[in-house]
C-alpha positions in Angstrom: 55.4 -208.1 62.3 57.6 -210.3 64.4 60.3 -207.7 64.3 58.0 -205.0 65.7 57.2 -207.2 68.7 60.8 -207.8 69.5 61.4 -204.0 69.7 58.8 -203.7 72.5 60.3 -206.6 74.4 63.9 -205.2 74.2 63.4 -203.1 77.4 61.2 -205.1 79.7 60.0 -203.4 83.0 62.6 -204.2 85.7 60.3 -203.4 88.7 62.6 -200.9 90.5 61.9 -197.5 92.1 62.7 -194.2 90.6 64.9 -191.7 92.4 61.8 -189.4 92.9 59.8 -192.2 94.6 62.8 -193.0 96.9 63.2 -189.3 97.9 59.4 -189.0 98.7 59.5 -192.1 100.9 62.7 -190.9 102.7 61.1 -187.5 103.3 58.0 -189.1 104.8 60.0 -191.3 107.1 62.1 -188.3 108.2 59.1 -186.2 109.0 57.5 -189.1 110.9 60.6 -189.7 112.9 61.0 -186.0 113.6 57.5 -186.0 115.0 57.3 -189.2 117.0 61.0 -189.5 118.0 60.9 -187.1 120.9 57.6 -188.7 122.1 59.2 -192.1 122.1 62.3 -190.8 124.0 60.0 -189.1 126.6 57.9 -192.2 127.1 60.9 -194.4 127.7 62.2 -192.0 130.4 58.9 -191.3 131.9 58.2 -195.1 132.2 61.2 -195.5 134.4 60.2 -192.5 136.6 56.7 -193.8 136.7 58.1 -197.2 137.9 60.1 -195.4 140.6 56.9 -193.6 141.7 55.0 -196.9 141.9 57.9 -198.4 144.0 57.7 -195.5 146.5 53.9 -195.8 146.7 54.3 -199.5 147.3 56.7 -198.9 150.2 54.3 -196.4 151.8 51.5 -199.0 151.5 53.6 -201.7 153.0 54.7 -199.5 155.9 51.1 -198.4 156.6 49.8 -202.0 156.4 52.6 -203.2 158.8 52.0 -200.3 161.2 48.3 -201.0 161.5 48.5 -204.8 161.7 51.4 -204.9 164.1 50.4 -201.8 166.2 53.9 -200.3 165.8 55.3 -197.2 164.3 57.1 -197.7 161.1 59.5 -195.5 159.1 59.8 -195.1 155.4 63.5 -194.5 154.9 65.0 -192.6 152.0 68.7 -192.7 151.2 69.0 -189.8 148.8 72.6 -190.5 147.6 71.9 -194.2 146.8 68.3 -193.8 145.6 67.1 -196.5 147.9 63.8 -196.6 149.8 63.3 -198.9 152.7 60.8 -199.7 155.5 61.6 -200.6 159.1 59.9 -200.5 162.5 60.6 -197.5 164.6 63.1 -198.5 167.3 61.5 -198.4 170.8 64.8 -197.6 172.5 67.6 -195.3 171.6 70.3 -198.0 171.5 68.3 -200.4 169.3 69.5 -200.7 165.7 66.6 -201.1 163.3 66.6 -203.8 160.7 65.1 -203.1 157.3 62.1 -205.2 156.5 61.9 -204.2 152.9 64.2 -202.2 150.7 64.2 -201.3 147.0 66.6 -199.4 144.7 64.8 -197.0 142.4 65.2 -197.8 138.6 68.4 -196.8 136.9 68.7 -193.1 136.3 66.0 -192.1 138.8 67.3 -190.0 141.6 65.7 -188.6 144.8 66.5 -184.9 144.3 65.1 -183.7 147.6 62.5 -184.3 150.4 60.6 -181.7 152.4 58.6 -182.3 155.6 56.7 -179.8 157.7 59.1 -180.5 160.6 62.5 -180.3 159.0 64.2 -178.2 156.4 64.4 -179.5 152.8 67.1 -182.2 152.4 68.9 -182.8 149.2 71.5 -185.3 150.5 71.8 -187.9 153.2 68.9 -189.8 154.7 65.3 -188.9 155.5 62.7 -190.9 157.4 58.9 -190.4 157.2 57.0 -191.9 160.0 53.8 -194.0 159.8 52.0 -194.2 163.2 50.2 -197.3 164.5 46.9 -195.9 163.2 48.2 -195.7 159.7 48.7 -192.0 159.5 51.6 -191.0 157.4 53.9 -188.1 158.0 53.3 -185.5 155.3 56.2 -185.0 152.9 57.1 -183.9 149.5 59.5 -186.0 147.4 61.2 -184.7 144.3 62.4 -187.3 141.8 64.5 -186.6 138.7 64.8 -188.8 135.7 67.4 -189.3 133.0 65.9 -186.6 130.8 66.3 -184.1 133.7 62.5 -184.0 134.2 61.3 -183.6 137.8 58.3 -185.3 139.3 56.8 -184.0 142.5 55.3 -186.6 144.9 53.1 -185.3 147.7 52.5 -187.8 150.5 48.8 -187.7 151.7 48.8 -188.1 155.5 45.6 -190.0 155.9 45.8 -192.5 153.1 49.5 -192.7 152.5 48.9 -192.4 148.8 50.9 -190.1 146.6 49.6 -187.1 144.6 51.9 -187.1 141.6 52.8 -184.1 139.5 54.9 -184.7 136.3 56.7 -181.4 136.9 58.3 -179.4 139.7 55.8 -177.9 142.1 56.9 -175.7 145.0 55.0 -176.3 148.2 55.4 -174.7 151.6 54.1 -176.2 154.8 52.3 -174.1 157.2 
């Protein structure tokens, strides 16, 4: 009897995985990554473009608040080539050089593609100013931002509130 028991103990269970079990797990991981991978990539890129949108909105709010409390016109300044947004008081004389009160650089990879206003043709390079008058009314404008994944956000400046209507895609607007 003792000999029979030793035969059963000769190949004890080692606790490993079979090749079939490993292939099933790898397949499940591959399918999961194929499904959520693009979503993770999009959420990373869209979070930086969302941050850039929030930065621009904060600059409009700052300019609007400053214009109302100081009873002066302010300009929200966009440097399209450097992706910089700033705020400064509108100069009262032509020889006066304005000094930026506040300035931010948009997050890395976020570019200002173009800006449209009802009073000027679309600009896709250089600098553009949008005015905020002393009553807090903001010059209407449309700002196009691009992100690292080549997605385009359309930001429409609301003239009365200075808030932005945000579209997560390109929207063509015409003034008039």
